[in-house]
C-alpha positions, 0 to 999 in steps of 0.5 A: 437614755441615748446619751448614757449609752453613748457615754458608756461606749466612749468609755469602752473605746477609750479602754480598748487594748488597755489593761488595768496596769495601763490605767492612768497614775493620776486623775483629777477633776472637780471635787476629786482626785484619783492617785494610783498606788504603785504596788498592786500587792497587799496584805489585809491585816485584820477583819471586823465582823458586823451584824448581818444586814440582809440585802433583798434579792429583788433589790439586788437583781433589779438594780443590777445593770449587769449580771454576768459570769466573769473571769478575773484577768489580773491583779487589781489596781489600787487607787487612793480616792480624795473627794469632797462629800455632799454638803450644805455649803456651795463648796461641798462637805468634808474632804475625805479619802478612801481606797478602791480597787479596779479589776479587769474581768472577761465576760463569760456569760451574760444573764442580765444587761440593761442599755449596755452593748456588752458581749461575752468575750469582752473585758469590763472594769469593776470597782470594789473596796478590798479593804479600808484603813483603820485610822486608829491603828493604820492597819488594813481591815476588811469584813469577815464576810469579804470574798476575794476575787482571784486571778483566773477564777470565775464568779457570777457578779451583780454589778451596778453601773457607776453612771447610774449610781452617781445620778441617784446620788445627784437626785438625792442631793437635789431633793435635800438641796445640798451640794453633790459629791462626785465620788462615783463620777471619779470612780467611773474614770477608771471603771464601768461598774461597782459591786453593791456589796463585797460579799452579797453580790458574788457567787463563787464558781469552782471546778466540777459545777460547784458553787458557793454563795452568801446566805442572803441568796434565799431563793437559790439557797432552797436548792443548796446545802449549808457549809462552812465558808471556804471563800470568805476572809474568815472561815467562821461563816456559814454559806450555801453551796450546790453541785449542779451542772444546771445551776446557772439555768436556775439562776437565769430563771430566778433573775427572769422571774424577779425582772418580770415581777418588777415589770422591768 
């Protein structure tokens, strides 16, 4: 555990005074290569709507290393990620390529943290995939449920530590006796955290104590009303919304109850 904390602190120190615009252009290691896209602006061409798959609330809360209210500080940095997948050969599996976007965010309030020396006012770096490239038409696609994180706007986010995710992947590969992939390790070179879902791990905070969020948040939905989406890529989505100055107190109580139930 102490080793994890030290590695995390080393990452923090290395990024002190560093905005996303100053992140390295190229990072290469064993089984991966990150290449920065010189353009930070993009347009998503199309969206795809999938069958809704629920992400259990207890799992979302318990697996989050950090649950916090944050403010997005600038345009994301886009990286092309070339990596070797897990495989049965000692060289690994296939060579694949994907896109990730790195956001810098200021921490405003902390609702849960595990083994992280983070305080309100500090900056963190979050990896998420804003879109993917469709190999058939070479266009930029996202899901209809996708929630964009905008500069200067506030969000309550449920974040996984990339180091933890990589360890879980390594353990699964060891159990299956296959060569591991360093995909999440690669992402950890430019970010500390990853969103486990592009829309079920975000609560949008608007002005005048207005909050809008996905229907996956069943418990929080008992305090809310339904509304046509104003936050997703497609507005043909039904979300929950609530206007309540005490809503964040409800969130804290909800998180605490789940953690206590799990014994964490």
